[in-house]
PAZAPA-4460 file (N, C-alpha, C; in steps of 0.05 Angstrom, whole numbers, plus 32768, in hexadecimal, padded with zeros to 4 digits):
% residues 230
    n_x    n_y    n_z   ca_x   ca_y   ca_z    c_x    c_y    c_z   seq   type   mol
   806D   7F8C   81E7   8063   7F79   81D2   804A   7F77   81DA     1      M     A
   8033   7F68   81C1   801C   7F62   81D1   801D   7F42   81CE     2      S     A
   8000   7F35   81C9   8004   7F12   81D2   8005   7F0D   81AE     3      F     A
   7FFF   7F2A   81A0   8004   7F1C   817C   801B   7F26   8175     4      W     A
   802C   7F35   817F   8044   7F30   8179   8055   7F38   8194     5      I     A
   8062   7F1B   8191   8077   7F0D   81A0   8093   7F1A   81A4     6      P     A
   809E   7F1B   81B8   80BA   7F1F   81BC   80C8   7F14   81A2     7      E     A
   80DA   7F26   8197   80EE   7F18   8181   8102   7F06   8192     8      R     A
   8109   7EED   8182   810D   7ED7   818C   812B   7ECC   8173     9      R     A
   813D   7EDD   816F   814B   7EDE   8159   815C   7EC2   815B    10      P     A
   8162   7EAC   814E   816F   7E8D   8144   8179   7E92   8122    11      D     A
   8183   7E7E   8129   8198   7E7D   8108   8188   7E6A   80FA    12      A     A
   817E   7E6C   80DC   8172   7E5A   80CF   8183   7E3A   80C0    13      E     A
   8172   7E31   80C9   8181   7E16   80C2   8190   7E1F   80A0    14      L     A
   817E   7E21   808D   818C   7E2A   8073   81A5   7E40   8072    15      L     A
   81AF   7E4F   808A   81BF   7E5A   8085   81D7   7E48   8093    16      D     A
   81D3   7E37   809D   81EA   7E29   80A9   81F7   7E1A   809D    17      G     A
   820A   7E06   80A0   8213   7DF1   808D   8216   7DDD   8093    18      G     A
   81FE   7DC8   8098   81F6   7DB1   809C   81EB   7DA5   8091    19      G     A
   81DA   7DBA   807A   81C4   7DB8   8062   81C8   7DA5   804A    20      V     A
   81C1   7D98   8048   81C8   7D8E   802C   81C5   7D96   8014    21      S     A
   81CE   7D9F   7FF7   81D2   7DAF   7FE7   81B6   7DA8   7FD8    22      P     A
   81AA   7D88   7FDE   8192   7D81   7FD0   817E   7D95   7FE4    23      S     A
   817B   7D90   8003   8165   7D9B   800C   8163   7DBE   8012    24      E     A
   8182   7DC2   8009   8182   7DE4   800B   8170   7DE6   7FEC    25      A     A
   8184   7DDC   7FD4   8164   7DE4   7FC1   8149   7DE1   7FBF    26      E     A
   8141   7DD1   7FD1   8127   7DCA   7FD8   8120   7DE5   7FEB    27      E     A
   8132   7DED   7FF9   8121   7DFE   8005   8120   7E18   7FFD    28      S     A
   8136   7E20   7FE6   8133   7E37   7FDD   8125   7E32   7FC5    29      L     A
   8123   7E21   7FBF   8102   7E1F   7FB0   80E8   7E29   7FBD    30      A     A
   80E7   7E1A   7FD7   80CE   7E1F   7FDF   80C9   7E44   7FE9    31      D     A
   80E3   7E50   7FEE   80E1   7E69   7FEA   80D5   7E78   7FDC    32      I     A
   80E1   7E6A   7FC4   80D9   7E7B   7FA6   80B4   7E74   7FA2    33      E     A
   80B5   7E61   7FAC   8092   7E58   7FAA   8088   7E6D   7FC0    34      W     A
   808E   7E72   7FD5   8082   7E8B   7FE0   807F   7EA8   7FD9    35      V     A
   8092   7EA8   7FCF   8097   7EB9   7FC1   8089   7EC6   7FA8    36      H     A
   807C   7EB0   7F96   806E   7EAE   7F84   8055   7EA8   7F91    37      R     A
   8052   7E9C   7F93   8035   7E99   7F9A   801F   7EA0   7FB6    38      R     A
   8035   7EAC   7FCD   801F   7EB3   7FE5   8027   7ECC   7FE4    39      L     A
   8024   7EDD   7FCA   802A   7EF9   7FCE   8046   7F13   7FC7    40      G     A
   805F   7F07   7FD0   8077   7F0E   7FC7   8077   7F22   7FAE    41      G     A
   8076   7F0A   7F9D   807D   7F13   7F82   806E   7F28   7F7B    42      R     A
   8050   7F2B   7F7B   8046   7F44   7F79   8046   7F56   7F88    43      A     A
   8055   7F4F   7F9B   8051   7F69   7FB2   806C   7F78   7FA6    44      L     A
   807D   7F6D   7FA5   809B   7F7B   7F96   8095   7F88   7F76    45      V     A
   8085   7F7E   7F66   8080   7F8B   7F57   806B   7FA0   7F5A    46      R     A
   8059   7F9F   7F6E   8046   7FB3   7F72   805C   7FC9   7F7F    47      R     A
   806C   7FCA   7F8E   8080   7FDD   7FA1   8097   7FE7   7F98    48      R     A
   80A4   7FD4   7F82   80BE   7FD9   7F7A   80BE   7FE6   7F67    49      L     A
   80B0   7FDC   7F4E   80AE   7FEE   7F30   80A9   8005   7F32    50      L     A
   8093   8014   7F47   808F   8030   7F3B   80A3   803B   7F45    51      P     A
   80B5   802F   7F5A   80CF   8040   7F67   80E2   8045   7F58    52      L     A
   80E4   8022   7F44   8100   8025   7F33   80FB   803A   7F16    53      L     A
   80DC   8036   7F11   80DF   8042   7EF8   80E0   806E   7EFC    54      A     A
   80DB   8067   7F1B   80DC   808B   7F1A   80FD   8094   7F1F    55      S     A
   810F   8079   7F1E   812A   8089   7F24   813C   8086   7F0C    56      L     A
   8149   809F   7F06   815C   80A1   7EF2   817A   8084   7EEC    57      P     A
   8172   8077   7ED4   8180   8069   7ED9   819F   8074   7ECB    58      P     A
   81B3   8060   7ED8   81CC   8069   7EC6   81D5   8050   7EB8    59      R     A
   81EC   805F   7E9E   81F6   804F   7E92   81DF   8040   7E75    60      Q     A
   81C6   8043   7E7D   81AC   8035   7E6A   819C   8028   7E80    61      G     A
   81A5   8021   7E8F   8194   8010   7EA6   8199   8009   7EC4    62      A     A
   818C   8007   7ECC   8186   8012   7EEE   818F   7FF5   7EFC    63      L     A
   81A3   7FF2   7F0C   81B8   7FE9   7F10   81AB   7FDE   7F36    64      S     A
   819E   7FC0   7F36   8198   7FBF   7F54   81A3   7F9E   7F5C    65      V     A
   81B2   7FA9   7F73   81B8   7F91   7F83   81AC   7F88   7F9C    66      L     A
   81AA   7F69   7F91   818D   7F5A   7F9D   81A1   7F49   7FB7    67      D     A
   8198   7F58   7FD7   81A9   7F4D   7FE9   8199   7F31   7FFA    68      L     A
   81AF   7F25   7FF9   81A3   7F02   8009   8194   7EF6   7FEE    69      G     A
   8198   7EF7   7FD7   818C   7EEF   7FBF   818B   7ED7   7FB9    70      C     A
   8193   7EBF   7FC6   818A   7E9F   7FC5   818A   7E9D   7FAF    71      G     A
   8178   7E8E   7F9E   8178   7E89   7F8B   8176   7E9D   7F74    72      S     A
   8177   7EB3   7F7A   8167   7EC8   7F6B   815A   7ECA   7F5F    73      G     A
   813D   7EBF   7F6C   8127   7EC8   7F65   8112   7EDC   7F59    74      H     A
   8124   7EE6   7F7C   810A   7F03   7F7A   811D   7F11   7F5D    75      V     A
   8135   7F10   7F4C   813F   7F23   7F3D   8137   7F19   7F22    76      G     A
   812F   7F08   7F23   812F   7EF4   7F0F   810E   7F06   7F00    77      R     A
   80FC   7F07   7F16   80DF   7F0E   7F13   80DD   7F2A   7F0F    78      D     A
   80F3   7F3B   7F1F   80EE   7F55   7F1E   80FC   7F5D   7F02    79      L     A
   8108   7F4C   7EF5   8118   7F4B   7ED7   80FF   7F45   7EBF    80      L     A
   80F1   7F33   7ECA   80DD   7F26   7EBC   80C9   7F46   7EB4    81      A     A
   80BB   7F4B   7ECF   80A9   7F66   7ED7   80B7   7F76   7EC4    82      A     A
   80D2   7F81   7ED1   80DB   7FA3   7EBE   80DA   7F9B   7EA6    83      A     A
   80DF   7F86   7E92   80DD   7F85   7E78   80C6   7F85   7E6D    84      A     A
   80AE   7F7F   7E81   808D   7F84   7E6C   8084   7FA0   7E75    85      E     A
   809A   7FAE   7E87   8093   7FCD   7E8F   80A1   7FDD   7E81    86      S     A
   80B6   7FD3   7E69   80CA   7FE1   7E5C   80E0   7FF3   7E75    87      D     A
   80E5   7FE1   7E87   80F7   7FF4   7E9A   8112   7FDB   7E9C    88      L     A
   812B   7FF1   7E90   813E   7FDF   7E8A   8151   7FDF   7EA6    89      R     A
   8154   7FC8   7EA1   8164   7FC0   7ECA   8178   7FA7   7EC9    90      L     A
   818B   7FAF   7ED8   81A0   7F9C   7EDF   819B   7F93   7EF5    91      R     A
   81A4   7F77   7EF8   819A   7F73   7F1D   81B3   7F59   7F28    92      V     A
   81BE   7F5D   7F38   81D8   7F4E   7F43   81CB   7F47   7F68    93      L     A
   81C3   7F2F   7F61   81C7   7F23   7F72   81DF   7F20   7F89    94      G     A
   81DC   7F1F   7FA5   81EF   7F13   7FB5   81E6   7F05   7FCC    95      L     A
   81F5   7EF9   7FD6   81F5   7EDC   7FEF   8214   7ECF   7FF7    96      D     A
   8209   7ED2   800E   821E   7ECC   8020   8227   7EA8   8017    97      R     A
   8215   7E99   800C   821F   7E7F   8012   8222   7E7D   7FED    98      K     A
   8235   7E78   7FE2   8240   7E64   7FCC   8227   7E5A   7FBF    99      T     A
   8220   7E47   7FCE   820E   7E2A   7FCD   81F3   7E3D   7FC3   100      S     A
   81E6   7E51   7FD3   81D6   7E5F   7FCF   81D5   7E69   7FB1   101      H     A
   81EF   7E83   7FAA   81F2   7E93   7F91   81F8   7E81   7F7A   102      A     A
   81FE   7E71   7F79   8203   7E5D   7F60   81ED   7E4E   7F52   103      R     A
   81D7   7E54   7F65   81BB   7E47   7F5E   81A8   7E60   7F49   104      L     A
   81BA   7E78   7F48   81AA   7E8E   7F3B   81B5   7E84   7F1D   105      A     A
   81AC   7E9D   7F07   81BF   7E9E   7EED   81D7   7E9D   7EF0   106      V     A
   81E2   7E96   7EE0   8204   7E92   7EE2   820B   7EB5   7ED9   107      R     A
   821C   7EC7   7EF0   8220   7EDE   7EE2   820E   7EF1   7EF5   108      G     A
   81FA   7EED   7F06   81EA   7EFB   7F0C   81E7   7EFB   7F29   109      T     A
   81F8   7EF3   7F30   81F9   7EED   7F56   8220   7EEC   7F58   110      A     A
   8222   7EFD   7F79   8235   7EF1   7F81   8238   7EF1   7F98   111      V     A
   8249   7ED9   7FA3   8248   7ECE   7FC2   825F   7EED   7FD2   112      A     A
   824D   7EF2   7FE9   8260   7F0A   7FF7   824B   7F0A   800A   113      A     A
   8256   7F1F   8029   8248   7F25   8038   823A   7F41   8031   114      D     A
   8229   7F40   803D   8217   7F52   803F   8222   7F6E   8048   115      A     A
   822D   7F61   805D   8238   7F7D   8078   8255   7F7F   806D   116      L     A
   825D   7F79   805D   8276   7F89   8049   8278   7F8C   802E   117      R     A
   8265   7F97   8024   8256   7F9D   800C   8272   7F99   7FF8   118      L     A
   8278   7F82   7FE2   828B   7F8F   7FD0   828D   7F9B   7FBD   119      P     A
   8289   7FB1   7FC5   827A   7FC5   7FB0   8282   7FDD   7FB4   120      F     A
   8280   7FF0   7FA4   8293   8010   7FA5   827D   801D   7FB1   121      P     A
   827A   803C   7FBF   8262   8046   7FC1   825A   8058   7FA8   122      D     A
   823E   805A   7FA7   8229   805C   7F9D   822D   804A   7F7F   123      R     A
   8232   802F   7F7D   823A   8026   7F6A   8223   8016   7F5F   124      S     A
   8215   8014   7F6C   81F5   8008   7F64   81DE   8027   7F67   125      V     A
   81CB   8020   7F57   81BD   802B   7F5C   81A5   802A   7F73   126      D     A
   8195   8011   7F72   818D   7FFC   7F89   8191   7FF3   7F9F   127      V     A
   8192   7FEF   7FB7   8198   7FD8   7FBE   8184   7FC8   7FCF   128      V     A
   8172   7FB4   7FCB   8163   7FA9   7FC8   8166   7F8C   7FDC   129      L     A
   814A   7F86   7FF3   814B   7F6C   8005   8130   7F69   8005   130      S     A
   812F   7F4F   7FFF   810F   7F43   800B   8114   7F30   801A   131      T     A
   8107   7F33   8035   8109   7F17   8043   8123   7F15   804C   132      L     A
   8135   7F27   8053   814C   7F28   805E   8157   7F2B   8072   133      F     A
   814D   7F48   807B   8157   7F5B   8096   8151   7F4C   80B1   134      L     A
   8141   7F38   80AC   8134   7F2A   80CA   8153   7F19   80D5   135      H     A
   8162   7F14   80C0   8177   7F03   80C3   8190   7F11   80DB   136      H     A
   8185   7F2E   80D9   819C   7F3A   80E9   8195   7F44   8105   137      F     A
   81B1   7F40   8111   81A8   7F4C   8134   81A6   7F67   812C   138      A     A
   819D   7F7D   813D   819C   7F98   813A   81B4   7FAB   8130   139      P     A
   81C8   7F9C   8142   81DD   7FB4   8136   81E8   7FA9   8120   140      A     A
   81EF   7F8B   8116   81EE   7F84   80FB   81E0   7F96   80E1   141      E     A
   81BC   7F92   80EC   81B4   7F9D   80D8   81BD   7FB7   80CF   142      L     A
   81C3   7FC9   80E6   81BC   7FE2   80EF   81D5   7FE3   80D6   143      A     A
   81F3   7FCF   80DB   8209   7FDC   80BF   8200   7FD0   80A5   144      A     A
   81EE   7FB8   809B   81E9   7FB3   8088   81D8   7FCD   8086   145      L     A
   81C8   7FD7   808B   81BC   7FEF   807F   81C8   8004   8075   146      L     A
   81E6   8009   8086   81F4   801A   8081   8202   801A   8068   147      A     A
   820A   7FFC   806A   8218   7FF8   804B   8208   7FF0   803E   148      E     A
   81F1   7FF3   8036   81DD   7FF5   8020   81DE   800B   8017   149      S     A
   81DA   801D   8027   81DA   8041   8023   81F2   8045   801A   150      R     A
   820A   803C   8022   821D   8046   801A   8229   8041   7FF1   151      R     A
   821D   8022   7FF1   821C   801F   7FDD   8212   8025   7FC2   152      V     A
   81F4   802E   7FD0   81DE   803A   7FB8   81E1   8059   7FB0   153      A     A
   81E0   8057   7F91   81E0   8073   7F8C   81C9   807F   7F94   154      A     A
   81AA   806A   7F96   818B   8080   7F93   817F   8077   7FA8   155      A     A
   817F   8056   7FAD   816B   8047   7FC9   816B   8033   7FD1   156      A     A
   8160   8031   7FEA   8163   801B   7FF6   814C   800C   7FFD   157      V     A
   8148   7FF5   7FF4   812A   7FE7   7FFA   8128   7FCC   8001   158      V     A
   811D   7FCA   8014   8118   7FB8   8030   8100   7FAE   8029   159      A     A
   80F9   7F93   8025   80DF   7F85   802E   80E3   7F6E   8043   160      L     A
   80CF   7F73   8053   80D2   7F5C   806C   80B8   7F5B   8075   161      D     A
   80C2   7F3B   808A   80AA   7F39   8098   80A4   7F47   80B3   162      L     A
   8091   7F46   80BF   808A   7F56   80DE   807E   7F46   80E6   163      S     A
   808C   7F39   8101   8085   7F2B   8114   8067   7F2A   811D   164      R     A
   805D   7F0B   811F   803D   7F0E   811E   8038   7EEF   8128   165      H     A
   8029   7EE9   813B   8024   7EC7   8146   800F   7EC0   812C   166      R     A
   8001   7ED5   8123   7FED   7EC8   8107   8003   7EC2   80F5   167      L     A
   8022   7ECC   80EA   8025   7EBF   80E1   8038   7EA8   80DD   168      A     A
   803E   7EA1   80F8   8046   7E8F   80FD   8039   7E76   80FB   169      L     A
   801D   7E7C   8100   800A   7E65   80FC   8002   7E59   80E6   170      A     A
   8004   7E76   80D1   8008   7E6E   80B4   801A   7E5C   80A9   171      A     A
   802F   7E5B   80B0   8043   7E55   80A5   8046   7E35   80B2   172      I     A
   803A   7E2C   80CA   8034   7E1A   80DA   8021   7E01   80D0   173      A     A
   800E   7E18   80B6   8001   7E03   80A9   8006   7E07   8093   174      V     A
   800E   7E0F   8087   8014   7E0F   8062   802A   7E02   805B   175      I     A
   8047   7E07   806F   8057   7DFA   8071   8059   7DD8   8069   176      G     A
   8057   7DD1   807D   8055   7DB4   8075   8047   7DAE   805E   177      P     A
   802E   7DB1   8055   801E   7DAE   8043   8029   7DBC   8023   178      L     A
   803E   7DD5   8026   8044   7DDB   800B   805A   7DDA   8002   179      A     A
   8071   7DD8   8019   808D   7DDF   8017   8090   7DB7   800C   180      F     A
   80A7   7DB9   8002   80B4   7DAA   8000   80CB   7D95   800E   181      R     A
   80D5   7DB6   8021   80EE   7DAC   8035   80E1   7DB6   804E   182      S     A
   80EA   7D9B   8061   80E3   7DA6   807F   80F4   7DBF   8081   183      R     A
   8106   7DC1   807B   8116   7DDD   8083   8105   7DFA   807C   184      L     A
   80F3   7DF1   806F   80E5   7E0F   8069   80D2   7E19   8077   185      S     A
   80C3   7E08   8082   80B1   7E09   8098   80C2   7E0E   80B6   186      T     A
   80D5   7E02   80BE   80E4   7E0A   80D5   80F1   7E24   80D6   187      L     A
   80FB   7E2F   80BB   810B   7E45   80B9   80F9   7E5A   80B1   188      D     A
   80DD   7E5C   80A7   80CA   7E66   80A6   80C0   7E72   80C9   189      G     A
   80BE   7E5B   80CC   80B7   7E67   80F0   80C6   7E76   8100   190      M     A
   80E0   7E6B   80F8   80F7   7E7C   8105   8100   7EA1   80F5   191      T     A
   80FD   7E9B   80DE   80FA   7EB3   80CC   80DE   7ECA   80DE   192      S     A
   80CD   7EBE   80DF   80B1   7ED1   80F6   80B7   7ED4   8113   193      V     A
   80C5   7EBF   8117   80CE   7EC6   8137   80DE   7EDD   813A   194      R     A
   80F3   7EDF   8122   8105   7EF5   8124   8102   7F0B   8116   195      Q     A
   80F2   7F0D   8109   80E6   7F26   80FD   80DC   7F3C   810C   196      A     A
   80E6   7F5A   8101   80F1   7F6C   8107   80CD   7F79   8103   197      Y     A
   80C2   7F85   811C   80B1   7F97   8116   80AC   7FB1   8109   198      T     A
   8098   7FB8   80F8   80A4   7FE0   80EF   80AD   7FEA   8105   199      P     A
   80A6   7FEF   811F   80AB   8008   8130   80D2   7FF6   8133   200      G     A
   80D2   7FDD   813A   80EF   7FD4   8138   8103   7FDF   8126   201      E     A
   80F9   7FDB   810C   8103   7FDD   80F8   8110   7FFC   80EA   202      I     A
   80FE   8013   80F7   80F4   8029   80EE   810B   803B   8107   203      A     A
   8112   802B   811E   8121   8027   8131   8141   8029   812A   204      A     A
   8140   800F   811F   815C   8008   8116   8163   8015   8104   205      I     A
   8158   8020   80EC   8162   802C   80D9   8162   8043   80D4   206      S     A
   815C   8055   80EE   815C   8071   80EB   817D   807B   80E3   207      G     A
   8189   807A   80F8   81AC   8079   80F2   81AC   8074   80D3   208      T     A
   81B4   805E   80CC   81B7   8057   80AD   81AD   8063   80A0   209      A     A
   818F   8068   80A2   8180   806C   8089   816C   8084   8093   210      L     A
   817B   809C   8092   816E   80B0   80A3   8157   80BB   808D   211      P     A
   8141   80C0   8090   812C   80C3   8085   8123   80AE   8074   212      G     A
   8124   809B   807C   811A   8086   806C   8101   807E   806E   213      A     A
   80E9   8077   805E   80D1   8077   8063   80CA   8052   8068   214      R     A
   80B8   8058   8080   80B2   8035   8086   8093   8039   807C   215      L     A
   8083   8020   8070   8073   8022   8071   8064   7FFA   8077   216      T     A
   804F   8000   8088   804C   7FE0   808B   8032   7FDC   806F   217      R     A
   803B   7FCE   806B   802B   7FBF   8046   8017   7FB0   8052   218      I     A
   801B   7F98   806C   8002   7F83   8076   8008   7F81   808A   219      S     A
   7FFA   7F73   8098   8001   7F70   80B2   8017   7F62   80B3   220      R     A
   8020   7F53   80A6   8038   7F44   80A4   805A   7F48   8093   221      F     A
   805D   7F61   808C   8065   7F6C   8076   8067   7F88   807A   222      V     A
   8084   7F9A   807A   808B   7FB4   8078   8099   7FB3   8060   223      W     A
   809D   7FC9   8059   80B1   7FD7   8045   80C4   7FEF   8046   224      E     A
   80D7   7FEF   804C   80E9   800D   8051   80F9   800D   803D   225      L     A
   80EA   802E   8037   8103   803D   801F   810F   8056   8021   226      V     A
   8126   8052   8013   8137   8063   801F   8140   806D   8004   227      W     A
   8146   8089   7FFB   814E   8091   7FE3   8160   80A7   7FE9   228      T     A
   8177   80AC   7FDB   818B   80C2   7FDE   8181   80DE   7FD5   229      R     A
   8184   80E8   7FDA   817C   8112   7FE1   8190   8115   7FC6   230      A     A
***
């Protein structure tokens, strides 16, 4: 590791625990949505994901997407809106381990379940998607999660996540207290960066679970992992 890329420091994020009030959890989830919309996540998902989705043949008239770690479902809602603008027919189902998070999504668009044991048959959805989710897991858990994603995906597995970097930590420390509604968001944001995987680390972990997957560094702080079924 270099000065700019410190050793990975895994830790539990406060929003994932049980000691957060419902109102504070909602504020922090709203902050996550604000980051997605205002700091480039929304544009990134549309730019990277829509062309891939458009290239896949839909089953039963519409392409099905499973959004892992969906939180309040904001990524799925944005994706549906973007797909409608492009005349792309999608069905998006979110999944989150915490019922309190999944209930904030539009009724009928999210389920509460464990991403390590997906409650779906083999190849039952077209695409398994995750955004800013994989860094929550230890390497062995992450390999298992990617294998589960491959089992369930009929066409592709796609992940977008952070790459560990001291400049990202500094940016959250400055922006968080000024822009976030909840103090949890700054603390959890820094925890996320400290335990994020570098492209090299994620390539090594995903090699067995997703053979032939493509790993692309999108920016200094973000990478994309794409696996397609042959």
